[in-house]
N, C-alpha and C positions, 0 to 999 in steps of 0.2 A: 503494499502499499504507500503510497506517494506523500510527501510531506503536505502538512497544509499551512493554511495562513497563519493560522493558532501557535504551531510550532515556529515559524520565522517569530511571531509576538513573541514568543515564551523565551526564543534564544537571545534575542534583541533589547529583551526587557521592556518593552512598549506596549501601547493598545491596540487593537485588531484595526482601528480606529485609524492611528499615525502607519502600520504597513501597508493600510487600504491608502492612504494618502502617499505615500511613497511610491506604489505601484504604478499610480494615475499623475504621477509626477503633478500631485499640487505643489505650488510653489513656495506657501508660508510652512514649509516644515525646515526645521535649522539645517544647516549641513551635516555637522556631526551626527546628529539622530537621523537621518537618509543616508551616510556612511554606514552607523552601525545596521540601520535595516538590510542595505545591501550586502553588508560581509552575512548577517546571516541568512539572507536568501541561500546564498555559494554555500553554507556551512551543512544547512538542511537538506537542501538540495530540491529546495522549492521551487515545480515549475506551474506558472498560473492556468488555469482555463482558459484559453484564447477563446476559445467561442464563448462562452459566458461574458466572457471579460467583454467581447466584442459586443454583445446583446445589449449590456449593461451601459455602455459608455461609447460607443461607435467606434472601438479602436482594438485591436487586435493584442498589442505589445509586442509585435513582431515587424522589423524590418527585414528590405530586401536589400540583396548585393548582386550585382549583375556583373559577371567578367569575364574574358576572352574564353580562357581556359584554364582549368584547374590542374592541370599536369604541369605546367609551367611553375616554377618554382615561386617568382615573385609572387603570381595571383595565390595559390596556394596559401603562401605567408602572410601576402593581405588578407586574407580572408579569414586567418586565425586571427591575425590582430582586429578586424573589426569584430570577429566574434566576442574576442574578449574584452574589448571596447564599451560593445553593448550589454556583454555580461553584467558589467560594472554600473551598469545605469538600470539593470534590473529590464532588458528587452532582449527577446532573440534574435535571431538571424534567420532568413531563410536566403540561401546561396543559391544560384543558377548560374549556367555557363551559356553562354553564345556563339562560343565557336569561331568569333569575330565576324561572324555573318552576318552582311547588314540587314535582312529581314531579322533575323534574330534579335537583334539589337532594336530594331523600331518598333517587335512585340512585347519586347522587354521594357521597355521606357511605359510602351500605351499601358501594359499590365494586363494584358488579355489574356495571358498564362496563368494569372492568380487573381483573379477580380475579388474583391473584398478581403484579401487574407493579409496583407500589409499594410503598414501607416503610411510609410514613405520607402522611397530607393537609392540606394548607393550605387552608380552606376557608371562603368569604364567602360568604353565604346571604342572601339580602332578601324572598325569600316563607314561609321556617320560621321561627317566633316562639317566644317563650317555650314555648310550651306543648309544644314540639317538644325540647328540653333532651335527653330519652332519646335521640333520635336519634344524637345524638353521639357514646354509648358502642360505637361501631365495631369491627369484628374486627381495624384497625389505628389504630397514633396518631394524634390529630386534633387540631390547633389550629386555635381560632376567629380567625376576622379578624372586622370588620364590630360594628354595634351590635344587631344582632336577638334575640340569646340571651345574657343573663347569669345566672352562677351554675350554667355545665351541670357536666357530668363532665371536661371539657378545656381544656389549657391556651389563656389567651384572649389576644389583643393586639389592642387598639382605642385608641382616639382620646379626648385630652378633648374630647368635642365640648360639651359645655354653657358649660367654662370659655372656649375657645378661640374658639366664638360671642360668648362676652360681649364676651372682647377683643376682636374683628373691630369691635363695635357700640359700643364705647369708642371705640377710635379713630374713626369718624366722631362721636360725641357730641364729643371731645376737639377736632373742626377746626372745629365750631360746627355740624353739621348737627343739626335737631333735628324734623323729619319723615322718617324713616327706614322704606323699603317695605324686604319683607320677600317673595323669591319664591322658590318651590320648599318651601313650606308643606304641611302636610298636615292639615287642621283636623280630620277624620274622624277620623284617627288619633290626634290631641292628645287627642282630647275619649274616646278609646277606652282611654286611658293606653298605648297601644303605644309600646313603644319602638323607635325607627328613629333615621338620622342626622335626618331632616326636626324628627322632634319633639324631640329633643335640642340641636338645634341652634337651633329655635325657641325652645324654654326660656331659650337662651342668652342670647337677643333680649330676648324677655322683663325677663328680669333687670337686664340693661344699663339697661333705659330705665326701669325701678323706681327702682333704685339712683341714676339721675341724677334722679328725678321728673319723668319725663315718662310721660304716659299711653299706653297703647296704642290705635291709633285700629285698629278691624276693616278698616277701609276697605283698610289699608296691608300687610296680611296678605293674600298673595296665593300662590292655590296652583298646584303644578304633578304633572302624572299623571306625564309623563317629564321626570327631568334634564338636559334637552336645550336646544341653545343655539334652537330653534324655541321652545321653551315659555318659554325667558327672554324673547325677541322678543316674543311675545305675550302676557305678562303685563306686561310694561313699556308696552305697545302700549295695554293695556286702562287702564291708570293714566293716560295722557295723552288717549285719549279721554275717559273719565270725568273730566277736568279736574281729578283730586283732586289737592291742593298735597304735593307731596314734595321733598326736597332730597337726600337720597342712597338707595341701592338695597345693601342688602344681600343678595347672590346666595348660597343656599344648597351653589353648587358653582361652579366657575369656567366649566365648559358655558352654566350659565345666566349667569352672568354675561358674559361673551362676547354671548350674544343681547339682552341689556339695553344693553349700548354700543353696540350696531351699530342698535338701534330709537334706542336717545337721538340718537346721532350724524345717522342720517337724518331725524328729524324737527327739528335745527336746536339740539337742546338742546346747551350745551355743557358736555362735562367738566373738571376737576370744579367749574368757575364757577357751574352751575346745580347740577348733582347730580353727588355723589358716588358712586364705585360700589367697591364691594368684594366679592369673591371667595371660593372655600374652596376647598381642595385645593395649589394651586402647582403645578399642570399646565405644561407646557414650556410652551405656549400663550399662557400669561396673558402671559407675558415680553414677546411680540410683539404682541400686539393693539394698537390705536390709539385712543384711550392705552392705553398698556401699563398694567395692571389689578393694585390692592393685591388682595392675598391671605392666605389664613391657611396655612400650612405645617405641618399637623399630623404630621410626623414619618414622611411615606412611607418613606424608605430604612430610616429605624429600625426602623420597623414589619416592614418586608420582613426585615431582617437578626436582627432578637430572634426573629420568627416561627420561621425556619428554625433557629436556635439551639435554641429550644425543644423543634420538632420531633425535631431530630436526639437532642436528650439522650433523649425517649422511645423512640429504635431501637436496636432492638441488645443483646447480651448484656449490657452494663455499662448498661442503660436505666434511668432515675431514675424512682424511684417516690414523688417529694413530690407532696404533693397539688395539686390543679390551682391552676394561677397566674394571675393578670390583669394584664397589663404594659400602661401606657399612656406611650408617650414623649412628649417634650415637643413644644411648638407654638411657632411665633413669628409675626408678622403682620409680614409682608414690604411695603414701603410704596413706593408706585410712582406713577406717574402719573395714576391716576384719583383719587387721592386727594388730589393737589397734589403729589406729592413727583418729584423729577426720576428720570427713566427709569437703570435701573442701565446702568453701561459695559457 
C-alpha cells in the first residue's frame, strides 16, 4: 500500500492542510515549511493521485519534457536533472522523445499526444526553426530549451553557445595549439544563417581563431550528420587519411569527442602530446574516457532547475504574466587529461 498525505504530514510535523497547500503551490507557505514537506514527500515515497488532484484543482501535478532522443547521453542526463528538479518541487515529469522529427515535434508542443494530462511542457526541438516560433503559442505553458528558436512567445532557457565554444578554443590556443580542427560543423546551415548548436559553436570557433590572429582553414572544418561516436571517429579518420596537419580537435559535443579519441588512440596518435581534444556538454562518460576528456560544462543542472522553476511560475492560479524571459546559465571549461591536465580525483 502506498504512502498517504497523512504519512507526509506526520513525517514533516505539519497539518494535512499545510501538506495540501504545498502540493497545490499556494504562495503563503513559509519556505522552511515548504522545504520540510517536500523532503518528507521524498522520504515516505508519497505519490499524489493525479487524476483526483486534477478533478479538484484542474491541475495534474505533472509536467512534460519533450527531447529528441534519450539514447543520446546529453538528453538522458538532462531528463534526469529535470526529474530531480521537479521532484524537489513536488511535481512529476512525463518524458517523451520526438526522434528529432518535425511532425513529432509539432505534435509534442501541440499536446495532441497527451491531452489534459500535463500542466506544462519543457520542449527541446531540433527540427523546428525560427519560422515555427508561433507553434510555441500552445494551450499549456511551454518553456523552450535549445537553440533552434529565439524570440518566441515563451520563456527560453539556453546556453552561451558562442562564448563557451570560444572559451574552449581559447583553451587550446593557450596551450600552444595552432592547427585546430572542429568536428560536428554544419556548413550548409551556417551558410543559410540557420541557428543551431552547430552553427553557434562553430561561430565561437571562428571568433577564437580570429581573435588569436589565426586563419580559418576550411580543411579543418569537418561536418557530421549525426553527433555520435561513429561520426566523430569517421571525421577524425578522414583528417588522418587526408594527411591534413592538425594538433587539436574541438568536438562540438562529447560523443563526437569520444569518437575522435578512439580513432586517434587506435592510430597511434598520442593525446595530448600530438593532438589535444576538447568536447562540449560534460556528460558523465567524458571523465572516464582514456584519456579523460576536457570539455565545456554549459550548465546542464542549472538549465534543468531554472527551466522547471520558470515553467511552474506559469502554471496555476497565481501564474506569472511577465513577458517571455531568456535565461543562460554560466559555463566553465573542465580541464582534464586530453588537453594536458591531471585526471580529477
